[in-house]
N, C-alpha and C positions, 0 to 999 in steps of 0.2 A: 686357424679356426675355420674359417669360411672355405679353405681351400678342401680341408680334410671333409666339410660337409659336401662340398662340391663333388669330390671322388666318391663318397658314399653314396650320394643320389645318383650319380653315372653308372655306380656299378648295379644298383638295382634296377635302373632302366634297361643296361645291357641284358642283364640277367632274364628279364621278361622277354626282351626281344631275343634272346637265344631261345628260351621255350618255346615262343611263337614259332620262330624263324627253323629251329632246330639246323642250324650252320654254325658247325665247330669252328671253321676259320675264320670267320667273319667277326665270332665272339673273342675268339683269343687274339687277333690282331687288334681290337678294339682296346680290350684290357691292357695290351703292350703299349699301344700309344697312349691310353691315359697314365699309366705307371710312369712313362717317360716326360707326360706333361705334369704331373704332380711333383717329380722329381725336379724338374728346372723350376717350378715354382715355389718350392720350399729351399733352394740354392739362392734363387733371388731374395728372399724374403730376410736372408741371413738371420737364421732363427740363433737366440742364444743356447750356446751350446752347454756352459758348465756355469753356474752361481758361482759367488766368491765361496771358498772355504778354505780353512786351515787343517791343516795334519801334522799331529804332534806325537813323536815316537819318544817313549821312556825306555831307556837303558839303565838295570841294575847292575851294577859290576861289583862281582864279590871277588875280594883278596884275601885267600888265606896266608897269614904273616908266618915267618919261622919261629916265633914264641907261641903259637897256637892260637892267637887272637884273630879275629875276621874283622876285615874292613870292608865296606859298602859304601860304593859311591852311586848316587844318581844322577844321570845326565838325560837333559831333556832338548831334543832339536826339533824347531817348529817350522814348517814350511807353509806359506802363506800364499794363495793364488788370487791375484786382484784382476778385476777388469779393465782393458784398456781403455782409456779415456779418449784415444785416437778415434775420430767418427766426422 
């Protein structure tokens, strides 16, 4: 959160400097440096990429028998992804 606020405020300052100085090369170089620093900061913070979730797939199988009757089968496959406890 603090990193996002820092990047936002820095972008505002750079935009104001760009308007005053009207130097495109300095502005673009500064944005590139801030982008690299923000990327490194996000990687260092080790953000939580996914929350725990469960995925259920429900299959209905319909079988037509020789005598004309129909048999239905319900099959449920559940996949659960949990957080690693290694830290």
